Residue frames as a rotation matrix with the C-alpha (Angstrom) as fourth column:
MET 1
0.936 0.216 -0.277 17.16
-0.124 0.941 0.316 188.32
0.328 -0.261 0.908 332.62
ARG 2
0.444 -0.786 0.430 20.03
-0.833 -0.185 0.521 187.04
-0.330 -0.590 -0.737 334.70
GLY 3
-0.347 -0.824 0.448 22.86
-0.681 0.550 0.484 184.71
-0.645 -0.137 -0.752 333.78
LYS 4
-0.986 -0.147 0.085 22.00
-0.069 0.806 0.589 181.32
-0.155 0.574 -0.804 332.39
GLN 5
-0.293 0.949 0.114 18.26
0.403 0.231 -0.885 181.80
-0.867 -0.213 -0.451 332.77
GLY 6
0.009 0.257 -0.966 18.26
-0.657 -0.727 -0.200 183.94
-0.754 0.637 0.162 329.62
ARG 7
-0.672 -0.353 -0.650 19.10
-0.733 0.439 0.519 180.84
0.102 0.826 -0.554 327.59
LYS 8
-0.911 0.380 0.159 16.43
0.306 0.883 -0.355 178.63
-0.275 -0.274 -0.921 329.12
LYS 9
-0.592 0.769 0.241 12.83
0.160 -0.181 0.970 178.47
0.790 0.613 -0.016 327.96
LYS 10
-0.811 0.376 0.448 10.22
-0.583 -0.451 -0.676 180.10
-0.052 -0.809 0.585 330.18
ALA 11
-0.528 0.726 -0.440 7.26
0.364 0.662 0.655 178.04
0.767 0.186 -0.614 331.34
TYR 12
-0.528 0.463 0.712 4.33
-0.767 -0.620 -0.166 179.43
0.365 -0.634 0.682 333.32
ARG 13
-0.539 0.354 -0.764 2.76
0.364 0.916 0.168 177.05
0.760 -0.188 -0.622 335.85
ARG 14
0.180 0.684 0.707 -0.09
-0.611 -0.486 0.625 177.45
0.771 -0.544 0.330 338.25
THR 15
-0.858 -0.513 -0.025 0.74
-0.256 0.469 -0.845 176.35
0.445 -0.719 -0.534 341.79
PRO 16
-0.442 0.716 -0.541 -1.74
0.752 0.624 0.212 174.61
0.489 -0.313 -0.814 344.13
SER 17
-0.473 0.252 -0.844 -2.25
0.621 -0.584 -0.522 177.93
-0.625 -0.772 0.120 345.95
GLY 18
0.570 0.780 0.258 -3.57
0.706 -0.304 -0.639 179.46
-0.420 0.547 -0.724 342.72
LYS 19
0.439 -0.495 -0.750 -0.57
-0.372 -0.860 0.350 181.68
-0.818 0.126 -0.561 341.96
THR 20
0.966 -0.203 0.161 1.16
0.229 0.379 -0.897 181.57
0.121 0.903 0.412 338.59
LYS 21
0.466 -0.879 -0.102 4.94
-0.194 -0.214 0.957 181.14
-0.863 -0.426 -0.271 338.75
ILE 22
0.684 -0.361 -0.634 7.64
-0.695 -0.060 -0.716 181.20
0.220 0.931 -0.292 336.11
TYR 23
0.560 -0.561 0.609 9.80
0.053 0.758 0.650 178.07
-0.827 -0.332 0.454 335.71
PHE 24
0.207 -0.568 -0.797 12.77
-0.951 -0.310 -0.026 177.71
-0.232 0.763 -0.604 333.40
LYS 25
0.937 0.187 0.294 12.97
-0.110 0.959 -0.261 174.52
-0.331 0.213 0.919 331.36
LYS 26
-0.124 -0.984 0.130 16.28
-0.232 0.156 0.960 172.86
-0.965 0.089 -0.248 330.53
ARG 27
0.503 0.224 -0.835 16.93
-0.848 -0.056 -0.526 172.64
-0.165 0.973 0.162 326.82
LYS 28
0.823 -0.187 0.537 17.91
0.184 0.981 0.059 169.36
-0.538 0.051 0.842 325.24
HIS 29
-0.215 -0.958 -0.189 21.34
-0.205 -0.145 0.968 168.83
-0.955 0.247 -0.165 323.74
SER 30
0.060 0.149 -0.987 21.74
-0.996 -0.053 -0.068 168.54
-0.063 0.987 0.145 320.01
SER 31
0.846 0.487 -0.218 21.23
-0.508 0.860 -0.052 165.03
0.162 0.155 0.975 318.72
CYS 32
0.773 -0.633 0.052 24.87
0.572 0.729 0.375 163.94
-0.275 -0.260 0.926 318.57
ALA 33
0.259 -0.785 -0.562 28.44
-0.226 -0.615 0.756 165.18
-0.939 -0.069 -0.336 318.25
SER 34
0.934 0.049 0.354 29.79
0.327 0.287 -0.901 165.58
-0.146 0.957 0.252 314.72
CYS 35
0.030 -0.984 0.175 33.22
0.954 0.080 0.287 165.90
-0.297 0.158 0.942 313.11
ALA 36
0.216 -0.013 -0.976 34.45
0.138 -0.989 0.043 169.47
-0.967 -0.144 -0.212 312.71
LEU 37
-0.672 -0.570 -0.473 35.69
-0.382 -0.280 0.881 168.83
-0.634 0.772 -0.029 309.17
CYS 38
-0.943 0.247 -0.224 33.30
-0.094 0.445 0.890 166.38
0.320 0.861 -0.396 307.49
SER 39
-0.358 0.838 0.412 30.22
-0.926 -0.374 -0.045 166.60
0.116 -0.398 0.910 309.79
LYS 40
-0.149 0.239 -0.960 30.14
-0.146 0.954 0.260 162.82
0.978 0.178 -0.107 310.22
LYS 41
0.801 0.499 0.330 28.70
-0.410 0.056 0.911 161.44
0.436 -0.865 0.249 313.48
LEU 42
-0.232 -0.949 0.213 31.43
-0.802 0.063 -0.594 160.81
0.550 -0.309 -0.776 316.05
ALA 43
0.450 0.290 -0.844 31.73
0.125 0.916 0.381 157.37
0.884 -0.277 0.376 317.59
GLY 44
-0.155 -0.547 -0.822 32.47
0.840 0.364 -0.401 157.03
0.519 -0.753 0.404 321.29
VAL 45
-0.935 -0.093 0.342 31.07
-0.058 -0.912 -0.405 160.43
0.350 -0.399 0.848 322.29
SER 46
-0.518 0.761 -0.390 28.20
0.853 0.432 -0.292 160.32
-0.054 -0.484 -0.873 324.78
ASN 47
-0.477 0.458 0.750 25.20
0.151 -0.798 0.583 162.67
0.866 0.391 0.312 324.67
GLU 48
0.296 0.618 -0.728 24.15
0.821 0.225 0.525 162.29
0.489 -0.753 -0.441 328.31
ARG 49
0.664 0.101 0.741 24.07
-0.081 -0.975 0.205 165.23
0.743 -0.196 -0.640 330.72
ASN 50
0.794 -0.226 0.565 25.60
-0.608 -0.257 0.752 164.24
-0.025 -0.940 -0.341 334.05
LEU 51
0.778 -0.629 0.003 28.92
0.625 0.772 -0.114 162.76
0.069 0.090 0.994 332.95
SER 52
0.377 -0.735 -0.564 32.42
0.101 -0.572 0.814 164.02
-0.921 -0.363 -0.141 333.57
LYS 53
0.463 -0.227 -0.857 34.49
-0.797 -0.530 -0.290 165.40
-0.388 0.817 -0.426 330.68
SER 54
-0.626 -0.779 -0.029 36.61
-0.729 0.572 0.376 162.24
-0.277 0.256 -0.926 330.44
GLU 55
-0.488 0.528 0.695 33.48
0.262 0.848 -0.460 160.10
-0.833 -0.042 -0.552 330.17
LYS 56
0.505 0.764 -0.401 31.98
-0.116 -0.400 -0.909 162.26
-0.855 0.505 -0.114 327.41
ARG 57
0.796 -0.249 -0.552 34.82
-0.598 -0.181 -0.781 162.06
0.094 0.952 -0.293 324.93
PRO 58
0.829 -0.537 -0.153 37.69
0.520 0.843 -0.137 159.70
0.203 0.034 0.979 324.03
SER 59
0.666 -0.632 -0.398 41.19
0.056 -0.489 0.871 160.52
-0.744 -0.602 -0.290 325.25
ALA 60
0.117 -0.621 0.775 42.78
0.946 0.307 0.103 160.17
-0.302 0.721 0.624 321.78
ILE 61
-0.771 -0.448 -0.453 44.26
0.275 -0.876 0.397 163.20
-0.574 0.181 0.798 320.02
PHE 62
-0.807 0.551 -0.213 41.37
-0.568 -0.626 0.533 165.35
0.160 0.552 0.819 318.70
GLY 63
-0.782 0.555 -0.282 38.96
0.583 0.812 -0.017 162.92
0.220 -0.177 -0.959 320.40
GLY 64
-0.050 0.865 -0.499 35.44
0.791 -0.271 -0.549 164.33
-0.610 -0.422 -0.670 320.39
VAL 65
0.002 -0.019 -1.000 36.40
-0.325 -0.946 0.017 166.82
-0.946 0.325 -0.008 317.66
LEU 66
-0.206 -0.177 -0.962 37.45
-0.978 0.011 0.207 164.87
-0.026 0.984 -0.175 314.55
CYS 67
0.874 0.464 0.144 36.38
-0.445 0.884 -0.145 161.49
-0.194 0.063 0.979 313.19
ASN 68
0.440 -0.738 0.512 38.97
0.200 0.637 0.745 158.73
-0.876 -0.225 0.428 312.69
LYS 69
0.432 -0.240 0.869 39.40
0.900 0.170 -0.401 159.38
-0.051 0.956 0.289 308.97
CYS 70
0.792 -0.105 0.602 39.95
0.073 -0.962 -0.263 163.14
0.607 0.252 -0.754 309.37
ARG 71
0.813 -0.514 0.273 42.21
-0.411 -0.174 0.895 162.62
-0.412 -0.840 -0.353 312.38
LYS 72
0.399 -0.662 0.634 44.38
0.597 0.712 0.369 160.22
-0.696 0.232 0.680 310.35
THR 73
0.531 -0.139 0.836 44.61
0.748 -0.386 -0.540 162.72
0.398 0.912 -0.101 307.48
VAL 74
0.893 -0.160 0.420 45.60
-0.282 -0.927 0.247 165.57
0.350 -0.339 -0.873 309.82
ILE 75
0.654 -0.679 0.333 48.30
-0.214 0.256 0.943 163.52
-0.725 -0.688 0.022 311.56
GLU 76
0.373 -0.509 0.776 49.72
0.844 0.533 -0.056 162.32
-0.385 0.676 0.629 308.23
GLU 77
0.652 -0.083 0.753 49.89
0.429 -0.779 -0.457 165.90
0.625 0.621 -0.473 306.94
ALA 78
0.900 -0.312 0.306 51.53
-0.436 -0.601 0.670 167.04
-0.025 -0.736 -0.677 310.19
ILE 79
0.496 -0.744 0.447 54.21
0.264 0.620 0.739 164.36
-0.827 -0.248 0.504 309.88
LYS 80
0.394 -0.321 0.861 54.88
0.913 0.027 -0.407 165.38
0.107 0.947 0.304 306.27
VAL 81
0.805 -0.073 0.589 55.27
-0.032 -0.996 -0.080 169.01
0.593 0.045 -0.804 307.36
LYS 82
0.820 -0.493 0.290 57.57
-0.371 -0.074 0.926 168.02
-0.435 -0.867 -0.243 310.23
GLN 83
0.359 -0.690 0.628 59.78
0.575 0.694 0.434 165.89
-0.736 0.205 0.645 307.97
GLY 84
-0.288 -0.473 -0.833 60.05
-0.288 -0.787 0.546 168.69
-0.913 0.397 0.091 305.39
ILE 85
-0.649 0.125 0.751 58.27
0.655 0.594 0.467 166.76
-0.387 0.795 -0.467 302.64
LYS 86
0.053 0.778 0.626 55.48
0.825 -0.387 0.412 169.33
0.563 0.494 -0.662 302.52
ARG 87
-0.924 -0.283 0.257 55.09
0.122 -0.856 -0.503 172.96
0.362 -0.434 0.825 303.58
LEU 88
-0.594 0.730 -0.339 52.27
0.518 0.024 -0.855 174.12
-0.616 -0.683 -0.392 305.82
GLU 89
-0.391 0.423 -0.818 51.16
-0.556 -0.817 -0.156 176.60
-0.733 0.393 0.554 303.15
ASP 90
-0.762 0.055 -0.646 50.65
-0.574 0.405 0.711 173.70
0.300 0.913 -0.277 300.70
CYS 91
-0.869 0.479 -0.124 48.15
0.482 0.761 -0.434 171.96
-0.114 -0.437 -0.892 303.00
GLU 92
-0.134 0.918 0.374 44.41
0.663 -0.197 0.722 172.55
0.737 0.344 -0.582 302.81
VAL 93
-0.513 -0.043 0.857 43.29
-0.333 -0.911 -0.245 175.71
0.791 -0.411 0.453 304.60
ARG 94
0.488 0.822 0.294 40.67
-0.621 0.090 0.779 173.91
0.614 -0.562 0.554 306.70
LEU 95
0.741 -0.261 -0.618 43.31
0.450 0.877 0.170 171.48
0.498 -0.404 0.767 308.01
ARG 96
-0.014 -0.905 0.425 46.02
0.118 -0.423 -0.898 174.01
0.993 0.038 0.113 308.91
GLY 97
0.153 0.115 0.981 44.80
-0.852 -0.488 0.190 174.81
0.501 -0.865 0.024 312.42
TYR 98
0.933 0.223 0.281 44.63
-0.335 0.823 0.458 171.13
-0.129 -0.522 0.843 313.34
ILE 99
0.621 -0.777 -0.100 48.04
0.482 0.479 -0.734 170.49
0.618 0.408 0.672 311.73
GLU 100
-0.070 -0.646 0.760 49.60
-0.356 -0.696 -0.624 173.28
0.932 -0.314 -0.182 313.80
GLN 101
0.467 0.318 0.825 48.09
-0.879 0.071 0.471 171.83
0.091 -0.945 0.313 316.98
SER 102
0.995 -0.078 0.054 49.32
0.073 0.993 0.097 168.31
-0.061 -0.092 0.994 316.18
LEU 103
0.342 -0.929 0.142 52.81
0.210 -0.072 -0.975 169.66
0.916 0.364 0.171 315.38
LYS 104
0.004 -0.289 0.957 52.97
-0.827 -0.540 -0.159 171.07
0.562 -0.791 -0.241 318.91
LEU 105
0.710 0.337 0.618 51.93
-0.650 0.651 0.392 167.68
-0.270 -0.681 0.681 320.30
LEU 106
0.918 -0.374 -0.134 54.48
0.238 0.788 -0.568 165.82
0.318 0.490 0.812 318.14
GLU 107
0.249 -0.880 0.404 57.42
-0.381 -0.473 -0.794 167.85
0.890 0.044 -0.453 319.47
């Protein structure tokens, strides 16, 4: 199979001329976007197909990736690391990647 057609579902249909042809069905998106840390449903993220990237997700830091509560926690931890109150090694392992990203944005 070629390219993206390998990921689509095959459907056989009979045409009016009597021949059977193969069609490829589009698959539906998952039900909704969820937070990468706590798996909570994200607010403000659309599930529609034909929207631009800016219409699909909010423009806030980690918008479309983390929920508000997790985003607040990550930014607070990043500020503590930047101020020298806490070391990056003392933070939770699952938060470290996001803390490093937010440290780059805070500079």
